[in-house]
C-alpha positions in Angstrom: -21.5 -2.4 -49.8 -19.2 0.6 -49.6 -19.6 3.8 -47.6 -20.1 6.9 -49.8 -17.3 8.8 -48.0 -14.8 5.9 -47.9 -13.5 5.3 -51.4 -10.2 4.0 -52.6 -8.7 7.5 -52.8 -9.7 8.2 -49.2 -8.0 5.0 -47.8 -4.8 6.8 -46.9 -6.6 9.6 -45.1 -8.7 7.0 -43.3 -5.6 5.2 -42.0 -4.3 8.5 -40.7 -7.4 9.1 -38.7 -7.4 5.5 -37.5 -3.9 5.8 -36.2 -4.7 8.7 -33.9 -8.0 7.2 -32.7 -6.4 3.8 -32.1 -3.6 5.3 -30.0 -6.1 7.1 -27.8 -8.5 4.2 -27.4 -5.7 1.7 -26.6 -4.4 4.0 -23.8 -7.8 5.0 -22.2 -8.0 3.6 -18.6 -10.4 0.7 -18.2 -10.6 0.1 -22.0 -6.9 -0.4 -22.4 -6.7 -3.0 -19.6 -5.7 -6.6 -20.6 -9.0 -7.9 -19.4 -10.7 -6.1 -22.3 -10.7 -8.2 -25.5 -8.5 -6.9 -28.3 -11.3 -7.5 -30.8 -13.5 -5.1 -28.8 -10.8 -2.4 -28.8 -10.2 -2.8 -32.6 -13.9 -2.7 -33.3 -14.3 0.5 -31.2 -11.4 2.1 -33.0 -12.9 1.4 -36.4 -16.4 2.6 -35.3 -15.1 5.9 -33.9 -13.0 6.5 -37.0 -16.0 5.9 -39.3 -18.1 8.3 -37.2 -15.6 11.2 -37.2 -13.9 10.6 -40.6 -16.5 12.6 -42.7 -16.0 15.5 -40.3 -12.3 15.7 -40.4 -11.8 14.7 -44.1 -11.5 18.3 -45.4 -8.7 19.0 -42.9 -6.5 16.0 -44.0 -3.8 16.9 -46.5 -2.9 14.6 -49.3 -0.3 12.1 -47.9 1.1 11.6 -51.4 2.6 15.1 -51.2 5.1 14.1 -48.5 8.3 12.1 -49.0 8.2 8.6 -47.6 10.4 9.4 -44.6 8.6 12.6 -43.7 5.3 10.8 -44.1 6.4 8.0 -41.7 7.5 10.6 -39.2 4.2 12.4 -39.5 2.3 9.2 -39.0 4.3 8.4 -35.9 3.3 11.8 -34.7 -0.4 10.8 -35.0 0.3 7.8 -32.7 2.2 10.0 -30.3 -0.8 12.3 -29.8 -2.8 9.5 -28.4 0.1 8.0 -26.4 0.9 11.3 -24.7 -2.7 11.9 -23.6 -3.1 8.3 -22.4 0.3 8.6 -20.6 -1.0 11.7 -18.7 -4.1 9.8 -17.6 -2.0 6.8 -16.5 0.0 9.1 -14.3 -3.0 9.8 -12.2 -3.7 6.1 -11.7 0.0 5.5 -11.0 -0.1 8.1 -8.3 -3.1 6.4 -6.7 -1.3 3.0 -6.9 1.8 4.6 -5.3 -0.4 5.9 -2.5 -1.7 2.3 -2.0 1.9 1.0 -1.9 2.9 3.6 0.8 -0.2 2.8 2.9 0.3 -0.9 2.6 4.0 -0.6 3.6 3.1 1.5 6.6 0.4 -1.0 7.7 2.7 -4.0 7.3 0.8 -5.4 4.4 3.5 -4.9 1.8 4.4 -8.6 2.0 0.9 -9.7 1.2 0.8 -9.3 -2.6 -1.9 -10.4 -5.0 -2.1 -10.7 -8.8 -3.6 -7.6 -10.5 -5.9 -9.0 -13.3 -5.7 -5.6 -15.1 -1.9 -5.4 -15.4 -0.9 -9.0 -14.6 1.6 -7.7 -11.9 2.1 -8.4 -8.2 0.7 -5.6 -6.1 -0.2 -5.2 -2.5 -3.8 -5.6 -1.3 -4.3 -1.9 -0.4 -2.9 -0.9 -3.8 -5.3 -3.2 -5.7 -8.2 -1.9 -3.5 -7.5 1.7 -4.2 -6.9 1.0 -7.9 -10.2 -0.7 -8.3 -12.0 2.1 -6.4 -10.3 4.7 -8.7 -11.5 2.8 -11.8 -15.1 2.8 -10.4 -14.8 6.6 -9.7 -13.4 7.1 -13.2 -16.5 5.5 -14.7 -18.9 7.1 -12.2 -17.8 10.7 -13.1 -17.9 9.9 -16.8 -14.2 10.6 -17.1 -13.9 8.2 -20.1 -16.1 10.7 -22.0 -13.2 13.2 -21.7 -11.1 10.9 -24.0 -13.8 10.5 -26.6 -14.3 14.3 -26.5 -10.6 14.8 -26.8 -10.6 12.7 -30.0 -13.0 15.2 -31.6 -11.3 18.3 -30.1 -7.9 17.2 -31.2 -8.9 17.7 -34.9 -10.1 21.2 -34.2 -6.8 22.1 -32.4 -4.4 19.9 -34.3 -4.8 19.0 -37.9 -3.6 15.6 -39.2 0.1 15.4 -39.9 0.7 18.6 -37.9 2.2 17.1 -34.7 5.1 19.0 -33.3 7.2 17.9 -30.3 8.3 21.1 -28.6 10.2 21.9 -25.5 7.1 23.3 -23.9 5.4 19.9 -24.5 8.3 18.0 -22.8 8.2 20.4 -19.9 4.5 19.9 -19.5 4.9 16.1 -19.5 7.6 16.4 -16.8 5.2 18.5 -14.8 2.5 15.9 -15.0 5.1 13.2 -14.0 5.9 15.3 -10.9 2.2 15.5 -10.0 2.1 11.7 -9.8 4.2 11.9 -6.6 2.1 14.8 -5.2 -1.1 12.7 -5.7 0.5 9.8 -3.9 1.6 11.9 -0.9 -1.7 13.7 -0.6 -3.7 10.5 -0.7 -1.4 8.6 1.7 -0.7 11.5 4.1 -3.6 10.8 6.6 -2.6 7.1 7.0 1.1 8.0 7.2 0.4 10.3 10.1 -1.8 7.7 11.9 0.8 5.0 11.5 3.5 7.3 12.7 1.6 8.1 15.9 0.8 4.4 16.3 4.5 3.4 16.0 5.4 6.1 18.5 2.8 4.8 20.9 4.1 1.3 20.5 7.6 2.5 21.2 6.5 4.1 24.4 4.7 1.0 25.5 7.8 -1.1 24.7 9.9 1.1 26.9 7.5 1.3 29.8 6.2 -2.3 29.8 9.1 -4.5 28.5 7.2 -7.6 29.4 4.9 -7.1 26.4 6.1 -8.7 23.1 5.7 -5.5 21.0 6.3 -7.3 17.7 3.4 -9.7 18.2 1.0 -7.1 19.5 2.1 -4.3 17.1 1.5 -6.1 13.8 -2.3 -6.8 14.2 -2.7 -3.5 15.9 -1.2 -1.6 13.0 -3.4 -3.5 10.5 -6.5 -2.9 12.5 -5.9 0.8 13.0 -4.9 1.2 9.3 -8.1 -0.5 8.1 -10.2 1.6 10.4 -8.7 4.9 9.3 -8.8 3.7 5.7 -12.6 3.5 6.0 -12.7 6.8 7.8 -10.8 8.6 5.0 -12.6 6.9 2.2 -14.9 9.9 1.5 -11.8 12.1 1.2 -10.2 9.6 -1.2 -13.4 9.6 -3.4 -13.6 13.4 -3.4 -9.9 13.9 -4.2 -9.9 11.3 -6.9 -13.0 12.8 -8.5 -11.2 16.2 -8.6 -8.2 14.7 -10.3 -10.2 13.0 -13.0 -12.5 16.0 -13.7 -9.5 18.4 -13.9 -7.9 16.2 -16.5 -10.0 17.7 -19.3 -8.1 21.0 -19.0 -4.8 19.1 -19.1 -5.8 17.4 -22.3 -6.6 20.7 -24.0 -3.2 22.1 -22.7 -1.4 19.1 -24.2 -3.2 19.4 -27.5 -2.3 23.1 -27.8 1.4 22.4 -27.0 1.5 19.8 -29.8 
């Protein structure tokens, strides 16, 4: 059985749409993790492509009109569209993970690493905790719908084989990369301040009461205070993370226009 809109002459156009959709799906947070089976990702790519293909078919030029090298370059551009959008989303999660690394270092937990099942990398306990919380918030605010909406909107703003890598696009990517460090500092700032005052207090105690072994007392005290204030600042973490994910839709539209 064959689909009425998917014939032999439409196979090349179908592959072009599949390239852009696959690049986006394979970079979406949660779905792109290694724990998600590759068969599920492939099936999702094909399903989305079959749904939107009849809608975008009139906008697709005939690939046979392009020379081979130009066609390969244009096809690589279709993949770049999805990779750039996924990279921008990954920067938000990277900023959250960096904040966890900073907090774990300040608390003295940077030496206690665990295996992250999502990325198969060694990360600190606080980093993994904040990363998993961020993924739950990502799903709770339906941020993954932004990517599925971006797939449709990308064809209204950017026709197939029309990708253009401009200086403004590169500048925008650098701007998003800088924002990763801003996110990390904002999320870690309360714990950094608390740990700073804690260390100052421990230093005063060490000078006034030299009989106390400050290294033995200080380590569990720092961990306890850090965990307490980590719980106190959890509502702020949730609110800020929600804002970063919800504001991402505007960044996606900006990237698509610059392409």
